[in-house]
C-alpha positions as CSV (number, residue, x, y, z in Angstrom):
1,M,0.1,0.1,0.2
2,S,1.7,3.3,-1.0
3,V,1.9,6.1,1.7
4,L,0.6,9.5,0.8
5,P,3.6,12.3,0.5
6,L,3.3,14.5,3.5
7,A,2.6,17.4,1.5
8,G,-0.2,15.2,0.2
9,V,-1.2,14.5,3.4
10,V,-1.4,18.7,4.4
11,D,-3.3,19.6,1.3
12,T,-6.4,16.5,1.9
13,F,-6.5,18.4,5.6
14,W,-6.9,21.6,4.8
15,A,-9.3,21.1,1.4
16,V,-11.7,19.4,4.1
17,M,-11.0,21.6,6.6
18,E,-12.3,24.4,4.1
19,V,-15.4,22.8,3.8
20,A,-15.7,21.3,7.5
21,V,-15.4,24.9,9.2
22,P,-18.6,26.5,7.2
23,L,-20.0,23.3,8.0
24,G,-19.2,22.8,11.6
25,I,-20.6,27.1,11.7
26,A,-23.2,26.1,10.6
27,A,-24.1,23.4,12.8
28,A,-23.2,25.2,15.6
29,Y,-25.8,27.9,14.6
30,L,-28.6,25.6,14.1
31,K,-28.4,24.1,17.5
32,R,-28.2,27.6,19.6
33,A,-31.2,28.8,16.9
34,N,-32.6,25.4,18.3
35,S,-32.2,26.2,22.1
36,L,-33.1,30.1,22.1
37,A,-37.0,28.8,20.1
38,D,-37.1,26.2,22.9
39,E,-36.8,29.3,25.2
40,G,-39.3,31.5,23.5
41,R,-36.6,33.6,22.0
42,P,-36.5,32.3,18.1
43,V,-33.7,34.0,15.7
44,P,-35.9,36.1,13.4
45,I,-36.7,33.6,10.2
46,W,-34.9,36.0,8.2
47,R,-31.8,36.2,9.9
48,Q,-31.9,32.5,9.6
49,L,-32.3,32.3,6.1
50,C,-29.2,35.4,5.7
51,F,-27.2,32.8,7.2
52,A,-27.9,29.8,5.6
53,L,-27.6,31.7,2.0
54,G,-24.3,33.0,3.5
55,I,-23.2,29.2,3.8
56,I,-24.4,28.5,0.6
57,V,-22.7,31.4,-0.8
58,V,-19.2,30.0,0.7
59,G,-20.1,26.4,-0.4
60,G,-20.4,28.0,-4.1
61,S,-17.3,29.7,-4.0
62,V,-14.7,27.3,-2.9
63,A,-16.4,24.4,-4.7
64,G,-17.0,23.8,-7.8
65,P,-16.4,25.9,-11.2
66,I,-16.1,29.1,-9.5
67,D,-13.4,27.6,-7.7
68,D,-11.8,25.5,-10.7
69,Q,-11.9,28.4,-12.7
70,A,-10.3,30.8,-10.1
71,D,-6.5,28.6,-10.5
72,K,-6.8,30.1,-14.2
73,L,-8.5,33.2,-14.7
74,L,-7.7,36.4,-12.6
75,W,-11.2,37.8,-12.9
76,V,-12.9,34.9,-11.7
77,H,-10.3,34.7,-8.7
78,M,-11.6,38.1,-8.2
79,I,-15.2,37.0,-7.9
80,Q,-14.0,33.6,-5.4
81,H,-12.7,36.5,-2.9
82,L,-15.9,39.1,-3.2
83,M,-18.0,36.1,-2.6
84,L,-16.1,35.2,0.3
85,A,-15.0,38.7,1.7
86,D,-18.1,40.4,1.0
87,V,-21.2,38.7,0.2
88,A,-21.1,35.3,2.3
89,S,-19.7,37.3,5.3
90,L,-22.3,40.2,5.1
91,L,-25.2,37.6,4.6
92,I,-23.6,35.8,7.9
93,V,-23.4,38.8,9.8
94,L,-26.9,39.7,9.0
95,G,-27.9,36.0,10.4
96,F,-26.7,36.9,13.8
97,T,-28.2,38.5,16.8
98,G,-27.2,39.4,20.4
99,P,-28.7,36.0,22.4
100,L,-27.4,34.2,19.3
101,L,-23.9,34.8,20.2
102,Q,-23.7,35.2,23.7
103,P,-22.2,31.8,24.6
104,L,-19.4,32.1,21.9
105,L,-19.0,35.6,23.8
106,S,-19.1,33.8,27.2
107,F,-15.8,31.5,26.6
108,R,-12.8,33.4,26.8
109,A,-11.2,32.4,23.6
110,G,-14.7,34.4,22.5
111,R,-14.6,37.2,24.4
112,P,-11.5,38.8,22.1
113,L,-14.2,39.3,19.0
114,R,-15.4,42.6,20.6
115,R,-12.5,44.1,20.7
116,L,-12.2,43.0,17.2
117,T,-14.9,43.9,15.7
118,H,-14.2,47.2,17.3
119,P,-14.9,49.3,13.6
120,V,-10.9,50.8,13.8
121,V,-9.5,47.1,14.3
122,A,-11.9,45.7,11.9
123,I,-11.5,47.9,9.2
124,S,-7.4,47.7,9.4
125,L,-7.5,44.0,9.3
126,F,-9.7,43.8,6.0
127,T,-8.1,46.5,4.4
128,L,-3.9,44.4,5.4
129,N,-5.5,41.6,4.6
130,L,-7.0,42.4,1.2
131,Y,-3.7,43.9,0.1
132,I,-1.5,41.2,1.5
133,W,-3.1,38.8,-0.3
134,H,-2.3,40.7,-3.2
135,I,1.3,40.9,-3.1
136,P,2.6,38.9,-6.7
137,F,4.5,36.3,-5.4
138,L,1.3,35.5,-2.7
139,Y,-0.9,35.7,-4.8
140,Q,0.6,33.1,-7.4
141,A,1.5,30.8,-4.4
142,V,-1.8,29.8,-3.4
143,L,-2.4,28.4,-7.1
144,T,0.0,25.7,-6.3
145,D,0.3,25.4,-2.2
146,T,-3.3,24.4,-1.2
147,S,-2.8,24.9,2.0
148,L,-1.9,28.5,1.8
149,H,-4.9,28.8,-0.3
150,V,-7.5,27.6,2.2
151,L,-5.9,30.1,4.4
152,E,-6.5,32.4,1.9
153,H,-10.0,31.9,1.9
154,L,-10.7,31.5,5.5
155,L,-9.3,35.0,6.6
156,F,-11.0,36.4,3.6
157,L,-13.9,35.3,5.0
158,G,-13.0,36.1,8.6
159,T,-12.1,39.3,8.2
160,G,-15.5,40.5,6.4
161,I,-17.4,38.5,9.3
162,L,-15.6,41.8,11.0
163,L,-15.6,44.2,9.0
164,W,-19.7,44.1,8.8
165,M,-19.8,43.5,12.8
166,P,-20.1,46.9,13.2
167,L,-22.8,48.1,10.6
168,F,-24.8,45.2,11.2
169,G,-23.5,42.8,13.6
170,P,-25.7,42.9,17.6
171,L,-22.5,43.8,19.8
172,P,-21.8,47.1,21.6
173,K,-20.2,49.6,19.2
174,P,-18.4,52.8,20.4
175,Q,-20.4,55.9,21.5
176,W,-18.7,57.8,19.2
177,F,-19.8,55.3,15.7
178,G,-23.3,57.2,14.7
179,K,-24.8,57.4,11.4
180,G,-22.0,60.2,10.7
181,A,-19.5,57.4,11.4
182,H,-21.0,54.8,9.7
183,V,-20.6,56.8,6.2
184,I,-17.1,57.6,6.7
185,Y,-16.7,53.5,7.7
186,T,-18.4,53.1,4.4
187,V,-16.2,54.9,2.7
188,G,-13.2,53.5,4.3
189,I,-13.9,50.5,3.0
190,W,-14.5,51.6,-0.9
191,A,-11.7,53.6,-1.0
192,P,-8.9,51.3,-0.8
193,A,-11.0,48.7,-3.0
194,M,-10.9,51.4,-5.2
195,I,-7.4,52.4,-5.4
196,L,-6.8,48.3,-6.2
197,A,-9.1,48.3,-8.9
198,N,-7.8,51.2,-10.9
199,V,-4.6,50.1,-10.5
200,F,-5.9,46.7,-11.9
201,M,-7.7,48.5,-14.7
202,W,-5.4,50.7,-16.4
203,S,-1.7,49.3,-15.3
204,D,0.1,47.9,-18.7
205,V,2.2,45.6,-16.2
206,V,1.0,41.8,-15.9
207,F,1.3,42.0,-11.9
208,Y,0.3,37.7,-11.8
209,P,2.4,36.3,-15.1
210,D,1.2,32.2,-13.5
211,Y,-2.1,33.6,-15.2
212,S,-0.9,34.2,-18.4
213,A,-0.9,30.6,-19.8
214,T,-4.3,29.7,-18.7
215,A,-6.1,33.0,-19.9
216,E,-4.3,32.9,-23.2
217,A,-5.4,29.3,-23.6
218,V,-9.2,30.8,-23.4
219,G,-8.4,33.8,-25.7
220,I,-7.7,36.4,-23.1
221,T,-4.8,38.6,-23.0
222,P,-3.1,38.9,-19.5
223,I,-3.7,42.5,-19.2
224,A,-7.5,42.1,-20.1
225,D,-7.8,39.4,-18.0
226,Q,-6.4,41.6,-15.0
227,S,-8.3,44.7,-16.4
228,T,-11.6,42.2,-16.1
229,S,-10.9,42.0,-12.7
230,G,-10.0,45.5,-11.6
231,A,-13.5,46.0,-13.2
232,I,-15.2,43.7,-11.0
233,L,-13.7,44.6,-8.0
234,M,-14.9,48.4,-8.5
235,G,-18.4,47.2,-9.6
236,E,-19.0,45.2,-6.5
237,C,-17.7,47.5,-4.6
238,T,-19.3,50.6,-6.1
239,F,-22.7,48.8,-6.1
240,L,-22.3,47.6,-2.1
241,A,-21.4,51.2,-0.7
242,L,-24.2,52.9,-2.9
243,G,-26.4,49.7,-1.1
244,I,-25.2,50.5,2.4
245,F,-25.5,55.0,2.2
246,A,-29.1,54.1,1.1
247,W,-29.0,52.1,4.4
248,V,-27.4,54.7,6.8
249,F,-29.5,57.2,5.4
250,L,-32.8,55.7,5.4
251,N,-32.0,54.7,8.8
252,W,-30.9,58.2,9.8
253,A,-34.3,59.5,8.7
254,K,-36.6,56.7,10.5
255,E,-34.6,56.9,13.7
256,D,-35.2,61.0,13.5
257,I,-39.0,60.3,12.7
258,E,-39.2,57.8,15.5
259,K,-37.1,60.5,17.8
260,Q,-39.7,63.0,16.7
261,D,-42.6,61.0,17.7
262,L,-41.6,60.0,20.9
263,L,-40.9,63.3,21.9
264,D,-44.1,64.9,20.4
265,L,-46.2,61.9,22.7
266,A,-44.1,63.1,26.1
267,F,-45.1,66.6,25.9
268,D,-48.9,65.7,24.9
269,R,-48.4,63.5,28.1
270,H,-46.8,66.0,30.4
271,V,-43.6,63.7,30.9
272,E,-40.6,65.1,31.0
273,L,-38.0,63.6,28.0
274,S,-34.6,65.0,26.5
275,A,-33.7,65.0,23.0
276,A,-30.5,63.5,23.8
277,R,-32.5,61.0,25.9
278,A,-35.2,59.5,23.1
279,A,-31.8,59.5,20.5
280,R,-30.0,57.3,22.4
281,A,-33.2,54.7,23.2
282,V,-33.7,55.2,19.1
283,A,-30.2,54.3,18.3
284,A,-30.0,50.8,20.9
285,G,-33.5,50.2,19.7
286,R,-35.2,50.5,22.5
287,G,-37.6,53.0,21.1
288,P,-40.5,51.0,21.9
289,E,-40.2,50.3,25.4
290,L,-39.4,54.0,26.0
291,R,-42.9,54.7,23.8
292,A,-44.8,52.3,26.6
293,R,-43.0,53.9,29.2
294,I,-44.3,57.5,28.5
295,E,-47.9,56.2,27.4
296,A,-47.7,54.8,31.4
297,G,-46.8,58.1,32.8
298,Q,-43.5,56.8,34.0
299,T,-41.2,59.5,34.8
300,I,-37.9,59.0,32.4
301,P,-34.6,59.5,33.8
302,E,-31.3,61.0,31.9
303,H,-29.6,58.2,32.4
304,P,-30.9,54.8,32.3
305,P,-29.4,52.7,34.8
306,P,-26.8,50.1,34.3
307,G,-28.1,47.0,31.9
308,A,-31.1,49.2,30.8
309,G,-30.0,49.8,27.4
310,G,-31.1,52.8,25.6
311,G,-34.7,52.4,26.8
């Protein structure tokens, strides 16, 4: 019986891990969601669907025709990375709730997640990861090193999840990270990617010559392959940024309307309520609770007791 070379064993291990990690995350999610449903705190169906779709996108990007062609065409490899770093990670984060993540955060190994999802840390890690993997020798090395390629995919997915947590995740955010900061954060996501996209689109230098032969084999020049990958990156980032800007401004308007409604209600019910207090409650998603207290004629303290949130 022949023995697999060590390199073959390592490659097989990482290939299995690429599938096992997303499946393990999905199994843990399903188990926790079922537990919360039994406790009467179900995860909303739309969040569960988002998470499931995110896992499907991960599977579609690392297996099948996309993965096969990613080793041959640079523009397909770009699509694969965007599916992991932007699309799948965003869908997964949309599937999270605070109670769902509570067991993870209670373990010592999960506690650093709070620091890693700080807006400054998250966007820095994502941008650093994006640029490191586009260094020519690393980008080409993944074509022949399965372990490195799987690590690349896991890091794109992982840093993508960190990137979206400050905007869409359930963990507490810094007090300064309001709607204006959301806009700046979105620009911080968009600008580095746009720089990279323009370099790919307009450069006359082939950055990844290892793709040249496979691109020419299908009738595409290496420069055209590289330019196409830049155009895909630019288009995806622009579409995503516009979507986030729209979400931020719509939420901004919605919160302003809800805040004003609370202030008007408090005035009508002769309950003392400051604009800052109402704004904090609305931003924390506790506007309905504050409304119920106003309707009951309760006194609203300017600063709620610890653990009461913004309501």
